[in-house]
N, C-alpha and C positions, 0 to 999 in steps of 0.2 A: 504494500500499499504506499502511495506517495505521501510525503509529509504534507500536512495541512498548510495553507497559506496563512500569513498573519491575519488577514481578514476572516478567514474561516476559524482560526483560533479564537478571535474575539467573539464571534458568534457562538462557539461552543462554550466559552467561558460564561456568556450571557445565559445560555441554556442551562448550564449547571447552577447558576445562581437562581434562576427561576425555579428549578427543581428543589433546591434547598429551601427557598422562601415559601413555596406553595405546594410542594409535593407533586406527584405525577400528574395530577389534574391540571396543574398550572402550566404544564409543558405541552402547549398546543402549537400548531404551526403558525396560526394567526398571532397568538401571543408572543411567540419568539420573534416573528417578523417585525412586529411593533417594537419590542424591546431592543432588538438588535439593529433596527433601522435598515432592514433589507426586505426583499420581496419574498413571498412564499415560493415563487418559481426558482429563485436562487437556492433556497433551502432544499427543494426537491432535486435540483441539479447537483448540488454538492453532496447531499447525504442520502438521497432517495426517500424511502418511507420512514415511518416512526421508528421501527427497529433499527434502520440504518442510522438515524439520528442518534439513538441511544448508544449504539455501537461506537459511533464516532466520538461521542461525549466520553465514553469509558476509555477509548483509545487515547484520547487527548489527556485525560486525567492520568492514565498509566504512564504516559510519556514524561511526567513530572518526576518519576523515579529514575534517576540517571544511573547508568552503568558505564562510567567513562573508562574506555580501554586504555591501559598504559601503552606505551610505545610497543607495537607488536614485535618489532625487531629484537629488542632487548630491554624490557622494562626492568627497573630496579625493584628491589623489595619494597622500598619506600613508596615508589610509584604505585605499585600493586596494592599495598596496604591502604594508601589514600583512596584509591578507587573503591575498595571494599567499604571504607568509612563513608564515602559520599553516597554509595548505595544505601547503607544502613540508615543514615540520617534522613535521606530523601524518603525512604520507605516509611519511617516513623512519621515524617511530616505529612505525607499523603494520607496515611491511615488515620491520623489524628485530626485531619481536616474535616470541616463540616460537610464537604461534598462527598467524601468517601463514606462518612457515616450515614448521610442521607441515602445514598445509593444502596448501601448494604442493608439498611433497615427496610427499605422498600422491597428489596430482593427477598429478605427473610419473611416479610409479610405476605409475599406471594408464593412462598415455598411449597405450600400445600395445594396449590392450584395446578391444574393440568398444564404441563409444559414448563411452568416456572421460567418464563422467557427471560426475565431480567437477570436471574441468577446465572443462566447459561450465557448470557451476554457478558456478564461480569467475569466469569471464568475464562471465556474465549478471548475477550478483547482487553481484559485487565490483568488478571492474575497470571495467565499463561505467558503473555509477552514479557512481563516482568521476570517470570521464572526463567524463560529461555535466555534472556539477556544476562541474567545473573549466572546461570550455568555456564554460558560461554566465557564469562569472566573467571569463574572458578577453574575451568579447564585450561585457560591461559596461564593461570598461576601454577597449575599442576605441570604443564609443559616446561615451565621455566624453573621447576624444582622448588617452588615456594610452599606448595601444598602436596600432601600425599593422601590419596583416597582412591578406592576402587569403584565406588558407586557415586556418580555425579548427583543423581537425584537425592540420595541419602545425605550427601554433604550439603546440598542446597537446603533441604528440609531442616537440617541441624542449624545452618546459618539463619534461616528464617525464624526458627524457634528462639534462638538466642537473642535476636533483634527484637522481636514482637512480644515474646512471652504471652501473657494473657491481657496485655494492654488493650488490644483492639476489642476484645470481648467486653472488658470493663467499660470502655467508652460506649459501646453499643448498648450497654445496659444503663447508661446515664451518667457515668463518672465524668467529671469535667475534663474535656480534652486538654486544657491548659496544663493539667498536672503531668501529663505525658509529654506534651510539646515542649514545655519549659525545660525539661531535663533531657532533651533529645541528643545534644552533642555528647553528654557523658554516657548515656545509654548506648549510643552508637560505638563509641570507643571501647566500652567495656565488652560489648558483644563481639567485636572483631578480635579483641585480645583473647577472649575465651575461645573463639573459633580457631585461632592459631594454636592454642594450647592443645586442641583436639586433632587438628589436621595439618599444622605447620611443620615444616622440616626443622624449623628452629623457633623458639619462642619469640613472639613479636608483640610486645606490649605497646599500647598507644597511650601516650600521656596527654 
């Protein structure tokens, strides 16, 4: 999928804010066109139907979790460690944001319906792309000898668990996101240090 244009990003950001403010019912083509100052025809051209719009919103939101690749030719251990820390902090930031919480609460509310379409869209266009990018970063670290593991999926799940813990569940249940967001840098550093103790070729503490 080609990257969104700046104008499309602005429209998607507007759509996410409508969703947060008014729930799924507030996200209509006419309402979004008014709020984003664009035509309904443009929305259909860019995103297609409602599911296409939701998928684009989730893709845009997931893109905020960066997995900056160190120099492919010969990254240093510090480069690689910083890349993991950026991923960890971004992941915490996105998961603690009101947009992610609104999307996940809506998906949970629909989970017992036939199809559970929003949940499927969140998995396909949100969680899966983040997972694939993070796995590629982990495999890069393994190729350069910074990490040692036999199962990439298991290593990723460990990393995800160390970063997130039960924080996302607590926020979905109503805990103030600020309690998690304010401590984000420290939590990210701690998670990466713990991950290196489990999978690193040498201990790598991040201060």
